[in-house]
Backbone bond lengths (Angstrom), bond angles and torsions (degrees), N, CA, C in turn:
res aa  C-N    CA-C-N  psi(-1)  N-CA   C-N-CA  omega(-1)  CA-C   N-CA-C  phi
1 M - - - 1.409 - - 1.512 111.86 -
2 A 1.350 115.48 -45.90 1.489 121.75 -177.87 1.555 110.51 -61.77
3 R 1.335 113.98 -37.09 1.501 118.42 -177.58 1.505 109.64 -74.78
4 A 1.317 118.99 -32.39 1.404 123.65 175.85 1.507 110.82 -65.24
5 I 1.346 116.36 -43.24 1.480 122.05 177.16 1.536 107.52 -64.27
6 L 1.355 114.95 -40.53 1.496 117.10 -179.06 1.529 109.57 -64.87
7 A 1.311 118.27 -38.72 1.428 121.93 -178.99 1.509 110.36 -61.73
8 V 1.336 116.99 -39.71 1.489 119.56 176.62 1.509 110.73 -64.45
9 T 1.368 114.62 -44.95 1.456 118.53 178.09 1.500 113.78 -57.73
10 L 1.352 116.10 -44.79 1.449 120.95 178.31 1.490 112.51 -62.80
11 A 1.350 115.38 -42.36 1.470 118.83 -179.80 1.520 109.94 -63.17
12 L 1.307 118.18 -41.45 1.459 122.50 179.40 1.508 111.70 -60.55
13 V 1.326 114.72 -44.73 1.437 120.92 -179.67 1.515 111.61 -65.63
14 L 1.368 115.20 -42.27 1.501 118.97 178.29 1.545 107.64 -64.01
15 L 1.300 118.07 -41.63 1.498 120.65 178.22 1.558 109.75 -58.68
16 A 1.349 115.09 -42.37 1.439 118.00 179.46 1.505 112.32 -64.60
17 V 1.342 115.29 -37.39 1.470 121.24 178.57 1.521 110.17 -66.51
18 S 1.311 118.61 -41.49 1.425 122.52 -175.14 1.548 112.37 -86.26
19 G 1.295 116.78 -21.71 1.444 120.93 -177.88 1.497 112.86 68.64
20 S 1.329 117.58 20.54 1.479 120.85 -173.08 1.503 113.15 -101.67
21 Y 1.310 119.20 43.94 1.461 125.33 -179.46 1.589 106.71 -58.42
22 G 1.320 113.41 135.59 1.500 119.80 175.39 1.497 113.92 81.02
23 Q 1.329 118.18 5.23 1.471 119.57 179.11 1.518 109.78 -144.18
24 Q 1.334 116.70 158.80 1.453 122.56 177.37 1.455 110.39 -67.10
25 P 1.357 121.01 141.27 1.435 123.68 179.73 1.558 108.02 -66.97
26 A 1.361 114.48 133.59 1.491 118.66 -178.32 1.534 112.04 -100.79
27 N 1.297 117.20 -27.29 1.467 121.44 179.32 1.500 114.23 -82.76
28 V 1.345 114.50 168.96 1.473 119.15 174.71 1.509 107.10 -97.74
29 Y 1.359 115.88 124.18 1.402 120.52 -177.42 1.544 108.94 -106.93
30 R 1.319 115.10 150.06 1.432 123.41 -179.02 1.513 109.33 -115.98
31 L 1.333 116.88 119.55 1.466 121.77 179.88 1.485 110.92 -110.30
32 G 1.293 116.71 125.74 1.460 122.76 179.38 1.558 110.59 -94.41
33 F 1.321 117.01 132.75 1.465 120.13 -174.62 1.557 106.17 -125.01
34 L 1.303 118.10 113.40 1.423 123.74 179.56 1.509 111.93 -112.23
35 E 1.350 119.26 116.65 1.451 125.34 -170.88 1.487 110.08 -137.35
36 V 1.292 116.13 167.75 1.483 121.56 -178.69 1.496 110.85 -85.63
37 A 1.345 117.70 -61.15 1.437 121.13 -171.99 1.539 111.80 -94.32
38 A 1.271 116.11 128.85 1.511 123.12 178.44 1.451 112.15 -87.12
39 P 1.326 116.78 142.31 1.503 121.30 176.71 1.560 109.40 -72.77
40 P 1.333 117.75 169.55 1.432 119.68 175.82 1.545 111.76 -58.21
41 A 1.299 118.87 147.08 1.442 122.84 -177.32 1.559 109.29 -56.51
42 S 1.351 119.26 -33.57 1.414 121.80 -175.96 1.509 112.05 -68.87
43 D 1.347 115.78 -17.32 1.468 119.78 -177.09 1.579 112.09 -102.42
44 R 1.305 115.01 18.77 1.459 117.28 -176.96 1.553 111.46 -113.74
45 T 1.305 112.78 153.05 1.466 119.94 176.69 1.531 106.98 -91.41
46 P 1.335 118.03 175.58 1.480 117.84 177.53 1.587 113.30 -58.79
47 Q 1.323 115.25 -20.71 1.487 117.55 177.99 1.524 109.91 -88.74
48 N 1.348 115.52 14.24 1.459 119.13 179.72 1.484 115.85 67.13
49 C 1.254 115.93 20.50 1.537 122.35 -179.59 1.511 108.25 -103.75
50 P 1.315 117.21 150.60 1.478 122.68 178.06 1.511 109.89 -59.26
51 A 1.294 115.67 140.27 1.472 121.40 177.33 1.524 112.89 -119.14
52 K 1.285 116.10 -22.39 1.470 119.65 -179.99 1.529 109.20 -160.59
53 G 1.332 114.27 170.01 1.443 123.37 172.68 1.524 115.64 79.39
54 D 1.322 117.80 -11.82 1.465 120.56 -178.03 1.516 107.87 -109.59
55 S 1.298 118.18 105.12 1.505 121.52 -173.80 1.533 109.12 -65.88
56 Y 1.326 119.06 -35.75 1.456 120.80 -179.91 1.562 109.83 -66.86
57 W 1.302 114.97 -40.48 1.501 117.71 179.83 1.462 109.56 -64.75
58 Q 1.379 115.25 -45.38 1.463 118.90 179.87 1.485 113.63 -59.80
59 A 1.327 118.40 -37.60 1.437 123.61 175.62 1.544 110.45 -59.62
60 L 1.380 113.87 -43.87 1.487 118.59 177.13 1.505 112.39 -61.76
61 V 1.335 117.51 -47.82 1.481 121.34 -179.88 1.520 111.57 -65.10
62 E 1.313 116.97 -37.85 1.468 121.01 179.53 1.509 109.74 -68.72
63 G 1.323 117.33 -41.00 1.458 120.30 176.43 1.503 113.32 -59.25
64 L 1.306 116.44 -41.69 1.490 121.05 177.26 1.523 110.96 -67.77
65 R 1.335 116.51 -37.13 1.431 121.40 179.32 1.517 110.58 -64.01
66 E 1.310 118.48 -38.90 1.452 123.10 -178.39 1.536 109.30 -67.03
67 R 1.319 116.19 -20.95 1.453 119.18 -179.13 1.518 111.67 -105.06
68 G 1.302 115.73 16.57 1.494 120.90 172.11 1.503 115.66 94.60
69 Y 1.314 120.57 5.97 1.473 121.66 -179.22 1.512 107.41 -109.48
70 V 1.310 116.07 113.58 1.469 121.48 -173.51 1.531 110.49 -124.00
71 Q 1.334 116.76 124.69 1.434 119.35 174.88 1.493 112.50 -58.13
72 G 1.359 115.92 135.24 1.469 119.43 178.60 1.520 112.24 89.04
73 R 1.347 115.66 -10.02 1.447 119.56 177.25 1.563 113.50 -116.15
74 N 1.375 112.41 -63.62 1.475 114.85 178.18 1.534 108.92 -132.50
75 L 1.296 118.02 15.83 1.459 121.72 -179.38 1.549 111.84 -140.65
76 V 1.290 115.44 131.67 1.510 122.81 172.06 1.481 106.73 -123.55
77 I 1.366 115.89 129.94 1.424 121.59 -179.12 1.515 106.57 -112.74
78 E 1.332 116.10 125.44 1.455 120.79 177.49 1.557 108.58 -112.55
79 C 1.308 114.62 121.48 1.433 119.44 -176.81 1.532 112.49 -106.93
80 R 1.295 115.77 143.88 1.476 120.99 173.63 1.544 106.61 -136.62
81 Y 1.337 115.75 145.38 1.503 120.00 -178.64 1.505 110.32 -132.65
82 T 1.301 116.26 135.62 1.455 122.25 179.04 1.564 108.89 -74.96
83 E 1.295 117.29 -25.39 1.519 124.30 179.60 1.530 111.69 50.06
84 G 1.383 113.25 49.81 1.429 115.88 174.04 1.576 113.87 86.63
85 Q 1.328 116.83 -10.35 1.495 119.74 -177.17 1.526 104.00 -105.49
86 E 1.332 115.18 92.80 1.468 120.98 -173.87 1.561 111.67 -63.09
87 E 1.310 118.74 -28.90 1.434 121.57 -178.72 1.542 111.49 -67.06
88 R 1.363 116.63 -13.09 1.466 117.55 179.58 1.552 110.57 -82.90
89 A 1.281 120.41 -11.36 1.480 123.00 -173.27 1.513 112.85 -54.75
90 L 1.328 116.44 -47.23 1.422 119.87 -174.60 1.601 109.74 -69.04
91 T 1.326 116.29 -39.81 1.454 120.26 176.60 1.510 112.78 -58.62
92 L 1.362 113.06 -46.32 1.447 119.81 -177.21 1.512 112.04 -70.13
93 A 1.337 118.64 -36.02 1.466 124.45 178.99 1.571 105.52 -63.65
94 A 1.346 115.20 -45.99 1.494 116.79 -179.06 1.502 110.38 -63.46
95 E 1.359 117.06 -34.98 1.499 119.53 -179.90 1.521 108.97 -64.71
96 L 1.314 118.49 -40.81 1.415 117.93 179.55 1.578 112.35 -69.21
97 V 1.282 114.73 -34.93 1.474 119.25 177.74 1.554 109.24 -63.88
98 N 1.338 115.50 -39.31 1.447 121.10 179.73 1.584 111.70 -66.32
99 L 1.323 115.46 -20.56 1.481 119.97 179.57 1.579 108.16 -82.85
100 N 1.288 115.40 1.74 1.511 119.05 178.86 1.506 113.35 60.58
101 V 1.376 115.97 43.95 1.437 121.78 178.16 1.513 109.84 -64.29
102 D 1.311 118.25 146.83 1.483 119.86 177.03 1.599 110.49 -84.25
103 L 1.315 115.17 -16.61 1.471 121.51 -175.15 1.454 109.45 -153.91
104 L 1.318 117.27 141.75 1.455 122.63 176.32 1.545 109.39 -117.86
105 V 1.322 118.17 124.35 1.483 124.16 171.33 1.507 107.33 -101.33
106 A 1.294 118.22 119.66 1.489 123.37 179.32 1.490 111.20 -119.05
107 V 1.377 112.49 122.01 1.484 119.47 -176.62 1.489 108.48 -102.83
108 S 1.310 121.85 118.30 1.487 131.12 178.67 1.485 107.62 99.39
109 T 1.369 111.91 156.76 1.477 120.74 -177.97 1.518 111.57 -60.59
110 R 1.372 116.10 -41.64 1.464 119.05 -179.30 1.519 112.68 -61.83
111 S 1.321 115.07 -40.72 1.507 121.08 -178.58 1.501 108.46 -68.01
112 V 1.376 118.81 -43.40 1.444 119.83 179.17 1.509 112.02 -64.57
113 R 1.311 118.18 -40.45 1.475 119.97 176.62 1.501 112.39 -62.63
114 A 1.344 116.63 -40.46 1.464 122.06 176.64 1.503 111.77 -62.90
115 A 1.300 116.36 -45.56 1.452 120.49 179.98 1.553 111.28 -64.84
116 K 1.322 117.49 -39.52 1.469 122.42 175.35 1.490 112.17 -60.31
117 R 1.303 119.64 -38.01 1.437 124.08 175.89 1.476 111.68 -70.74
118 A 1.336 118.10 -34.72 1.434 121.00 -175.72 1.500 116.38 -75.84
119 T 1.356 115.30 -25.47 1.492 121.30 -179.71 1.443 113.54 -153.28
120 T 1.369 115.24 144.54 1.456 119.01 175.06 1.532 109.68 -115.58
121 T 1.361 115.15 4.62 1.483 117.89 -175.21 1.536 112.96 -119.80
122 I 1.347 116.94 -32.71 1.497 117.81 177.85 1.525 109.02 -73.91
123 P 1.307 118.61 133.55 1.442 118.50 173.91 1.498 115.41 -62.09
124 I 1.345 115.30 135.13 1.509 119.31 178.96 1.526 108.11 -118.17
125 V 1.338 110.67 131.61 1.518 118.30 176.40 1.499 105.05 -107.36
126 M 1.312 118.74 120.33 1.450 124.67 -179.02 1.538 109.54 -91.85
127 V 1.352 115.67 145.95 1.449 123.73 177.25 1.514 107.12 -140.89
128 G 1.390 114.82 145.51 1.436 118.76 174.27 1.502 115.22 65.72
129 V 1.320 118.21 35.81 1.466 122.24 -178.15 1.495 109.57 -112.15
130 I 1.292 115.62 136.86 1.506 119.58 176.23 1.453 109.23 -104.69
131 N 1.335 116.10 133.00 1.468 124.42 176.93 1.578 111.98 49.52
132 P 1.300 116.40 62.56 1.493 120.33 -174.81 1.535 110.00 -67.97
133 A 1.336 120.36 -30.68 1.448 121.17 175.22 1.480 111.19 -67.89
134 G 1.327 119.50 -49.01 1.418 124.87 -177.60 1.532 109.88 -63.15
135 R 1.298 119.12 -29.52 1.495 120.97 178.90 1.480 114.78 -91.21
136 G 1.336 114.37 7.24 1.494 117.48 172.55 1.526 115.29 79.07
137 L 1.357 116.82 14.86 1.523 119.70 179.53 1.517 109.39 -83.17
138 V 1.294 119.36 -32.52 1.473 122.31 177.12 1.547 108.63 -137.20
139 D 1.286 113.86 163.22 1.509 118.05 179.40 1.475 110.93 -70.78
140 S 1.348 116.93 -42.52 1.499 120.38 179.15 1.511 105.92 -162.05
141 L 1.316 117.78 167.05 1.412 121.08 176.28 1.534 112.89 -72.13
142 A 1.312 114.06 -37.66 1.474 120.48 178.86 1.532 112.18 -68.44
143 R 1.348 116.71 -38.99 1.455 123.24 -179.51 1.494 107.89 -137.50
144 P 1.390 116.94 88.81 1.475 121.69 -174.74 1.515 110.35 -62.66
145 G 1.329 117.35 -39.01 1.452 118.58 -176.43 1.514 111.46 75.35
146 G 1.277 116.49 174.59 1.466 122.32 179.07 1.542 113.18 55.25
147 N 1.286 115.61 -141.51 1.467 121.96 -177.25 1.568 114.55 -113.03
148 I 1.351 114.83 18.97 1.440 117.37 -177.15 1.580 110.79 -115.86
149 T 1.308 112.59 137.65 1.481 118.80 173.49 1.556 103.42 -144.42
150 G 1.370 114.73 -169.84 1.495 117.98 173.41 1.520 114.45 127.69
151 L 1.305 113.89 -148.12 1.464 122.25 -172.14 1.501 111.18 -113.57
152 S 1.320 119.22 141.24 1.447 124.68 172.83 1.508 111.53 -117.41
153 D 1.313 116.95 136.73 1.489 121.82 178.19 1.510 111.03 -79.63
154 D 1.379 114.68 -10.92 1.443 116.86 -179.42 1.542 107.47 -157.05
155 A 1.288 115.93 134.21 1.439 118.80 -179.08 1.548 115.44 -83.80
156 G 1.326 113.80 11.02 1.500 119.61 -177.52 1.523 110.69 105.11
157 M 1.284 112.75 -179.99 1.491 119.60 -174.06 1.560 112.60 -64.46
158 G 1.383 115.08 -26.85 1.425 118.29 -179.63 1.512 111.96 -63.70
159 I 1.313 122.27 -16.45 1.420 125.76 -177.44 1.507 110.32 -68.00
160 F 1.303 118.14 -30.21 1.460 122.52 179.69 1.552 110.18 -65.72
161 G 1.299 120.96 -36.46 1.416 123.73 176.60 1.561 109.97 -69.93
162 K 1.299 114.07 -40.07 1.496 119.20 177.17 1.518 109.87 -58.75
163 R 1.284 118.41 -42.34 1.444 120.01 -178.12 1.515 110.42 -63.19
164 L 1.282 118.67 -35.72 1.431 122.06 178.60 1.537 110.40 -67.34
165 Q 1.325 115.85 -38.22 1.424 121.94 179.32 1.552 111.23 -64.72
166 L 1.366 114.32 -39.64 1.464 119.01 175.40 1.498 112.26 -64.13
167 L 1.332 116.75 -39.56 1.480 119.89 177.94 1.542 110.62 -62.48
168 K 1.304 114.09 -41.85 1.503 117.30 179.55 1.592 112.17 -64.20
169 E 1.334 113.70 -37.34 1.463 119.12 177.12 1.542 109.99 -65.72
170 A 1.299 117.96 -40.19 1.443 121.18 -177.13 1.537 110.29 -74.72
171 I 1.357 116.64 -35.74 1.499 121.03 -178.27 1.539 106.63 -129.14
172 P 1.340 119.02 81.54 1.479 120.91 -175.09 1.449 115.11 -60.68
173 Q 1.362 118.48 -27.76 1.430 121.96 -178.57 1.568 113.54 -79.44
174 A 1.326 117.71 -3.97 1.433 122.19 179.80 1.502 109.98 -65.78
175 S 1.340 115.59 130.02 1.530 120.63 179.98 1.477 112.38 -125.71
176 R 1.342 116.45 -17.51 1.441 119.69 175.08 1.498 112.99 -129.80
177 V 1.326 119.10 136.63 1.420 121.04 -177.07 1.531 111.92 -137.97
178 A 1.339 117.62 140.26 1.424 122.16 -179.38 1.546 108.24 -106.52
179 V 1.251 118.26 137.21 1.464 122.55 177.36 1.536 106.87 -114.40
180 L 1.362 114.81 122.85 1.456 120.41 179.94 1.542 106.41 -116.33
181 T 1.295 117.37 123.28 1.457 122.26 -178.98 1.486 113.04 -144.08
182 Y 1.358 113.84 143.41 1.453 117.33 174.67 1.554 108.98 -85.34
183 D 1.322 115.73 116.66 1.452 122.53 -173.60 1.495 108.00 -138.89
184 P 1.330 119.05 75.64 1.447 121.89 -175.45 1.482 116.62 -63.49
185 Q 1.394 117.64 -26.26 1.431 122.67 179.36 1.545 112.04 -86.99
186 G 1.322 114.63 -15.12 1.497 117.35 -176.72 1.532 112.42 68.86
187 E 1.349 118.43 33.23 1.449 121.25 -175.39 1.487 112.52 -74.50
188 R 1.298 117.43 -35.05 1.466 121.72 -179.59 1.498 113.85 58.33
189 A 1.293 118.89 29.24 1.494 122.50 -172.40 1.519 111.43 -64.42
190 F 1.363 114.06 -28.67 1.538 118.45 -177.66 1.466 113.42 -80.53
191 L 1.380 115.55 -18.64 1.509 120.14 -166.56 1.562 112.04 -60.36
192 P 1.256 122.33 -44.03 1.516 117.96 -177.69 1.458 113.48 -56.32
193 A 1.372 119.14 -40.21 1.444 122.44 -178.53 1.526 110.91 -65.32
194 V 1.343 115.42 -42.40 1.512 121.22 178.00 1.496 110.30 -66.40
195 E 1.288 118.54 -43.67 1.506 120.63 -178.29 1.522 110.26 -64.24
196 A 1.336 116.40 -41.74 1.474 120.24 178.67 1.474 110.39 -63.63
197 A 1.318 119.99 -42.83 1.478 121.44 178.77 1.505 111.00 -65.64
198 A 1.347 118.55 -41.51 1.472 122.74 -176.85 1.531 108.06 -65.83
199 S 1.341 118.52 -38.86 1.474 121.07 178.50 1.491 111.86 -65.84
200 A 1.364 116.58 -41.44 1.475 118.71 -179.92 1.499 112.13 -68.67
201 L 1.341 117.59 -28.07 1.439 123.67 -176.80 1.539 111.23 -92.15
202 H 1.345 116.78 -2.24 1.459 121.72 -179.29 1.562 110.88 62.46
203 M 1.349 117.02 42.44 1.453 122.50 -179.03 1.479 109.43 -112.95
204 T 1.306 114.59 144.38 1.522 119.55 175.82 1.559 106.26 -89.03
205 L 1.388 113.86 127.72 1.456 119.71 -174.18 1.516 110.92 -104.80
206 Q 1.333 117.61 134.71 1.451 124.63 175.32 1.496 108.39 -123.63
207 V 1.357 117.27 113.22 1.493 120.80 -175.77 1.470 110.73 -107.52
208 H 1.345 116.26 134.89 1.447 124.50 179.79 1.516 108.90 -125.49
209 L 1.321 117.27 109.39 1.488 123.45 -179.48 1.526 107.87 -95.52
210 I 1.294 116.55 113.21 1.458 120.14 -177.73 1.570 111.45 -95.95
211 R 1.248 116.21 125.42 1.476 120.17 177.69 1.493 112.03 -108.99
212 Q 1.340 118.79 -25.13 1.457 125.21 179.93 1.511 109.79 -133.82
213 P 1.374 120.56 144.17 1.409 121.97 178.49 1.526 116.43 -54.30
214 E 1.330 114.47 -30.82 1.483 117.79 -178.19 1.513 111.67 -69.41
215 E 1.298 117.37 -11.48 1.482 119.99 -178.32 1.553 110.38 -82.13
216 L 1.274 116.57 -16.16 1.495 120.49 -177.96 1.542 114.55 -56.83
217 E 1.277 115.50 -45.92 1.484 120.03 -178.27 1.476 112.30 -58.91
218 S 1.301 119.14 -46.86 1.521 122.96 -179.35 1.513 109.84 -66.99
219 A 1.366 118.37 -32.18 1.451 122.42 -176.50 1.507 105.50 -71.45
220 F 1.303 122.25 -44.99 1.406 124.95 -179.15 1.561 111.20 -66.39
221 A 1.338 115.86 -35.11 1.466 119.46 177.92 1.487 108.74 -66.12
222 T 1.324 118.92 -39.18 1.478 120.15 -177.33 1.511 108.78 -69.24
223 M 1.326 116.47 -35.75 1.504 118.95 -178.63 1.503 113.80 -62.02
224 T 1.361 115.56 -35.07 1.475 119.07 -174.23 1.554 110.54 -87.23
225 K 1.267 121.41 -0.27 1.529 120.86 -177.95 1.562 108.44 -74.01
């Protein structure tokens, strides 16, 4: 589903770049793809992009095809992977910019930040980013600004309070709620938003921060008391 949404986003950005609304794209467009993990070499094309075996990638390619963008005809996809070496992100982003890509897809916060530093003119579509506004990648989710748009895995810390509101709407009689989260660093960054929502909804909040798997059993036991 995420790749299908991404395909629509990419198609819309390519249409905006080409200005060809209402007609099939006639030019050949070059899409740069910057990601962290590389697929097996056997699943790559000469451009180092996945060719088979990845259902998510195939959904992306098929989504673009449905909107008139077809590899080998009017679309070239150039892929670069940091392969666990985050310091390579900026170099690879600059490499894609130097290929004169029409659009950059950046997967992960590090990749988006590198792409943002590499260009202020080429459209960037972000994927797999948590709290992009809070991390300074965009001005806001409603109005990103600059040359970045795309998908966020998390709307920021405020989303935790929204989830509690949805729970209250679904179960109006709920008065106590337990929050179980894996938080190895003990940062509790989400807690103020949840506490504010619980107070506004007149709900008693019970928070369990799990740092080790063996802590799960005692957390569940406490919840049921």
